[in-house]
VEXVOTI-514580 format. One record per residue: residue number from 1; x, y, z of N, C-alpha, C in turn. Coordinates in steps of 0.001 Angstrom, whole numbers, plus 500000, padded with zeros to 6 digits. Example, Ala and Ser with C-alpha at 12.3 -4.5 7.8 and 13.67 -1.06 7.14 Angstrom:
<nodes>
+------+--------+---------+--------+---------+----------+--------+--------+---------+--------+
| zagu | n.east | n.north |   n.up | ca.east | ca.north |  ca.up | c.east | c.north |   c.up |
+------+--------+---------+--------+---------+----------+--------+--------+---------+--------+
|    1 | 513190 |  494310 | 507800 |  512300 |   495500 | 507800 | 513200 |  496700 | 507800 |
|    2 | 512850 |  497750 | 507080 |  513670 |   498940 | 507140 | 512900 |  500030 | 507870 |
+------+--------+---------+--------+---------+----------+--------+--------+---------+--------+
</nodes>
This chain:
<nodes>
+------+--------+---------+--------+---------+----------+--------+--------+---------+--------+
| zagu | n.east | n.north |   n.up | ca.east | ca.north |  ca.up | c.east | c.north |   c.up |
+------+--------+---------+--------+---------+----------+--------+--------+---------+--------+
|    1 | 717338 |  600480 | 953667 |  718727 |   600577 | 953342 | 719785 |  600593 | 952575 |
|    2 | 720768 |  601410 | 952537 |  721512 |   601452 | 951834 | 723435 |  600672 | 951916 |
|    3 | 723538 |  599798 | 951359 |  725159 |   600001 | 951067 | 725987 |  600839 | 950575 |
|    4 | 727258 |  601423 | 951104 |  728305 |   602329 | 950556 | 729579 |  601101 | 950304 |
|    5 | 729765 |  601092 | 949560 |  731329 |   600215 | 949612 | 732548 |  600995 | 948854 |
|    6 | 733665 |  600885 | 949376 |  734856 |   601444 | 948967 | 735869 |  600286 | 948638 |
|    7 | 736726 |  600608 | 947788 |  738123 |   600006 | 947358 | 739238 |  600826 | 947457 |
|    8 | 740023 |  600946 | 948169 |  741582 |   601538 | 948051 | 742765 |  601010 | 947782 |
|    9 | 743553 |  601669 | 947182 |  744658 |   601192 | 946755 | 745560 |  601926 | 947500 |
|   10 | 746387 |  601383 | 948677 |  747366 |   601862 | 949367 | 748470 |  602954 | 948972 |
|   11 | 748705 |  603964 | 948892 |  749732 |   604440 | 947910 | 751559 |  603831 | 948423 |
|   12 | 751773 |  604042 | 947143 |  753436 |   603791 | 947452 | 754498 |  604022 | 948661 |
|   13 | 753905 |  605424 | 948950 |  754639 |   606410 | 949696 | 754733 |  606232 | 951168 |
|   14 | 753698 |  605058 | 951417 |  753246 |   604716 | 953054 | 754316 |  603283 | 952995 |
|   15 | 755133 |  603535 | 954155 |  756362 |   602701 | 954510 | 755617 |  601327 | 955512 |
|   16 | 754697 |  601886 | 955970 |  753965 |   601087 | 956936 | 752664 |  600530 | 956866 |
|   17 | 752524 |  599770 | 955734 |  751171 |   599279 | 955044 | 750097 |  598982 | 956180 |
|   18 | 750703 |  597916 | 956944 |  749979 |   597289 | 957981 | 749725 |  598201 | 958889 |
|   19 | 750226 |  599043 | 959914 |  749963 |   600366 | 960498 | 749206 |  601221 | 959979 |
|   20 | 749270 |  601570 | 958507 |  748218 |   602356 | 957892 | 746834 |  602038 | 958035 |
|   21 | 746762 |  600827 | 957692 |  745588 |   600048 | 957287 | 744567 |  599372 | 958733 |
|   22 | 745565 |  599331 | 959895 |  744938 |   599078 | 961032 | 744366 |  600503 | 961469 |
|   23 | 744877 |  601638 | 961276 |  744543 |   603322 | 961615 | 743377 |  603416 | 960594 |
|   24 | 743361 |  602864 | 959355 |  741880 |   603137 | 959295 | 740910 |  602762 | 959396 |
|   25 | 741358 |  601331 | 959784 |  740380 |   600275 | 960529 | 739837 |  600694 | 961559 |
|   26 | 740815 |  601392 | 962480 |  740145 |   601622 | 963757 | 739371 |  602472 | 963789 |
|   27 | 740066 |  603992 | 962804 |  739097 |   605183 | 962767 | 737805 |  604952 | 961963 |
|   28 | 737816 |  604647 | 961001 |  736675 |   604395 | 960460 | 735395 |  603167 | 961533 |
|   29 | 735580 |  602280 | 961537 |  734610 |   601220 | 962369 | 734555 |  602391 | 963507 |
|   30 | 735064 |  603405 | 964224 |  734711 |   604037 | 965119 | 733593 |  604705 | 965081 |
|   31 | 733077 |  605052 | 963713 |  732526 |   605936 | 963304 | 730728 |  605529 | 963817 |
|   32 | 730614 |  604336 | 963678 |  729615 |   603890 | 964081 | 728997 |  604149 | 966141 |
|   33 | 727758 |  604849 | 965688 |  727427 |   605146 | 967086 | 727927 |  606595 | 967027 |
|   34 | 728488 |  607700 | 966248 |  728687 |   608567 | 966300 | 728135 |  609465 | 964954 |
|   35 | 727895 |  608960 | 963994 |  727373 |   609469 | 962967 | 726110 |  609037 | 962973 |
|   36 | 724992 |  609575 | 962684 |  723573 |   609144 | 962653 | 723348 |  608517 | 961504 |
|   37 | 722900 |  607445 | 961525 |  722203 |   606257 | 960338 | 723148 |  605476 | 959723 |
|   38 | 724697 |  605769 | 960678 |  725558 |   604604 | 960303 | 725277 |  603242 | 960992 |
|   39 | 724809 |  602367 | 960242 |  724370 |   601100 | 961155 | 725222 |  600028 | 961249 |
|   40 | 726434 |  599868 | 960367 |  727460 |   598764 | 960498 | 728474 |  599666 | 959602 |
|   41 | 729783 |  599283 | 959593 |  730747 |   599765 | 959450 | 732177 |  598448 | 959383 |
|   42 | 732432 |  597656 | 958293 |  733561 |   596537 | 958068 | 734479 |  597277 | 957498 |
|   43 | 735738 |  596803 | 957799 |  736659 |   597399 | 956942 | 737450 |  596373 | 956596 |
|   44 | 737852 |  595681 | 955506 |  738911 |   594246 | 955156 | 739931 |  594968 | 955132 |
|   45 | 741294 |  593943 | 955706 |  742641 |   594889 | 954777 | 743517 |  593418 | 954582 |
|   46 | 742955 |  592447 | 954494 |  743780 |   591206 | 954081 | 742868 |  590218 | 952954 |
|   47 | 743207 |  591005 | 951761 |  742385 |   590286 | 950677 | 743470 |  589108 | 950497 |
|   48 | 743117 |  588781 | 949378 |  743977 |   587950 | 948456 | 745069 |  588750 | 947222 |
|   49 | 746276 |  588323 | 947006 |  747410 |   589121 | 946340 | 746640 |  588987 | 945237 |
|   50 | 745780 |  588380 | 944858 |  744722 |   588908 | 943112 | 743855 |  589837 | 943482 |
|   51 | 743975 |  590671 | 944640 |  742718 |   591544 | 944858 | 743335 |  593108 | 944266 |
|   52 | 742233 |  593461 | 943343 |  742797 |   595212 | 942636 | 743191 |  596170 | 943589 |
|   53 | 742796 |  595808 | 944696 |  742816 |   597204 | 945965 | 743349 |  596660 | 947476 |
|   54 | 743943 |  597564 | 948115 |  744377 |   596538 | 949665 | 743470 |  597123 | 950875 |
|   55 | 742455 |  597625 | 950576 |  741611 |   598117 | 951658 | 739854 |  598233 | 951022 |
|   56 | 738965 |  597389 | 951845 |  737975 |   597158 | 950894 | 737194 |  597894 | 952373 |
|   57 | 735852 |  598666 | 952402 |  735048 |   599369 | 953347 | 733708 |  599135 | 952736 |
|   58 | 732867 |  598278 | 953715 |  731745 |   597277 | 953269 | 730346 |  598306 | 954599 |
|   59 | 729913 |  599472 | 954550 |  729264 |   599937 | 955389 | 727563 |  600041 | 954589 |
|   60 | 726843 |  599990 | 955766 |  725406 |   599959 | 955982 | 724551 |  601449 | 956292 |
|   61 | 723862 |  601974 | 955773 |  723638 |   603173 | 956205 | 721485 |  602723 | 956423 |
|   62 | 721433 |  603526 | 957038 |  719534 |   603854 | 957243 | 719128 |  603893 | 955881 |
|   63 | 719557 |  604764 | 955050 |  719250 |   605650 | 953375 | 719862 |  606339 | 952615 |
|   64 | 719432 |  606680 | 951785 |  720285 |   607527 | 950735 | 720478 |  608667 | 951512 |
|   65 | 719401 |  609417 | 952183 |  719825 |   610182 | 953091 | 720719 |  610534 | 953994 |
|   66 | 720784 |  609407 | 954881 |  721627 |   608946 | 955611 | 723241 |  608972 | 955102 |
|   67 | 723154 |  608633 | 954099 |  724343 |   608244 | 953092 | 724972 |  609902 | 952905 |
|   68 | 724104 |  610565 | 952644 |  724439 |   612042 | 952313 | 725111 |  612824 | 953374 |
|   69 | 724208 |  612530 | 954298 |  724697 |   613067 | 955832 | 726064 |  612319 | 956195 |
|   70 | 726246 |  611775 | 956329 |  727494 |   610676 | 956564 | 728312 |  611365 | 956019 |
|   71 | 728631 |  611470 | 954628 |  729776 |   611999 | 953502 | 729782 |  613581 | 954230 |
|   72 | 728972 |  614279 | 954619 |  729339 |   615460 | 954827 | 729485 |  615800 | 956500 |
|   73 | 729414 |  614747 | 957142 |  729508 |   614700 | 958949 | 731176 |  614883 | 959284 |
|   74 | 731148 |  615913 | 960106 |  732404 |   616231 | 960332 | 733361 |  615473 | 960763 |
|   75 | 732643 |  614150 | 961605 |  733479 |   613027 | 961852 | 733981 |  611904 | 960841 |
|   76 | 733381 |  611989 | 960000 |  733421 |   611519 | 959019 | 734566 |  612087 | 957974 |
|   77 | 734531 |  613255 | 958232 |  735289 |   614128 | 957309 | 737294 |  614342 | 957886 |
|   78 | 736716 |  614320 | 959131 |  737955 |   614457 | 960351 | 738880 |  613111 | 959941 |
|   79 | 738167 |  611752 | 959616 |  738910 |   610428 | 959308 | 739639 |  610855 | 958104 |
|   80 | 738524 |  610580 | 957281 |  738640 |   610643 | 955552 | 740490 |  611873 | 955536 |
|   81 | 740167 |  613020 | 956003 |  741245 |   613737 | 955575 | 742355 |  613687 | 956145 |
|   82 | 742345 |  613569 | 957281 |  743632 |   612775 | 957988 | 744234 |  611588 | 958352 |
|   83 | 743389 |  610230 | 957844 |  743915 |   609495 | 958160 | 743943 |  608546 | 956715 |
|   84 | 743095 |  608706 | 956138 |  742440 |   607778 | 955052 | 743529 |  608556 | 953667 |
|   85 | 742825 |  609630 | 953408 |  743319 |   610509 | 952111 | 744742 |  610294 | 952067 |
|   86 | 745653 |  610693 | 952985 |  746802 |   610831 | 953319 | 747734 |  609298 | 952908 |
|   87 | 746677 |  607844 | 953081 |  747405 |   606848 | 953203 | 747086 |  606288 | 951782 |
|   88 | 745910 |  606654 | 951004 |  745669 |   605957 | 949339 | 745969 |  606529 | 948366 |
|   89 | 745655 |  606116 | 947164 |  746037 |   606691 | 945794 | 745095 |  606581 | 944905 |
|   90 | 744096 |  605861 | 945410 |  743309 |   605260 | 944217 | 741678 |  604913 | 945086 |
|   91 | 740546 |  605454 | 944691 |  739333 |   604979 | 945359 | 738124 |  604971 | 944329 |
|   92 | 737466 |  603510 | 944823 |  736669 |   602777 | 944029 | 735141 |  603340 | 944444 |
|   93 | 734245 |  603559 | 944427 |  732787 |   602888 | 945661 | 731952 |  602728 | 944825 |
|   94 | 731239 |  602215 | 945535 |  730030 |   601600 | 944868 | 728466 |  601906 | 945802 |
|   95 | 727589 |  602223 | 945374 |  726704 |   602712 | 946571 | 725428 |  601738 | 945948 |
|   96 | 724306 |  601327 | 946796 |  723036 |   600576 | 946421 | 722115 |  600475 | 947620 |
|   97 | 720770 |  600149 | 946985 |  719810 |   600143 | 948118 | 719535 |  599095 | 948089 |
|   98 | 719215 |  598402 | 949537 |  719362 |   596956 | 949945 | 717835 |  597060 | 949834 |
+------+--------+---------+--------+---------+----------+--------+--------+---------+--------+
</nodes>
């Protein structure tokens, strides 16, 4: 199994960050069962004030090949391009094998 973790910083241009975070959470968590090999998707939107980011994604995939396929999957690309990228200004990722 592979863990795919991301931390995003919300763009200052986003007026209602609560609504934007909820949309990101719903859209990304909705990819489970749509993208083959994506086993679990958890989006955390309420970190402590000392957190470096505003949103964290914790996902589990079957394999490195499943991660590669997830990255290119049209459903993931649609969410990333229409919901996530317009709302964020920074992204850090970390992938590892479990």
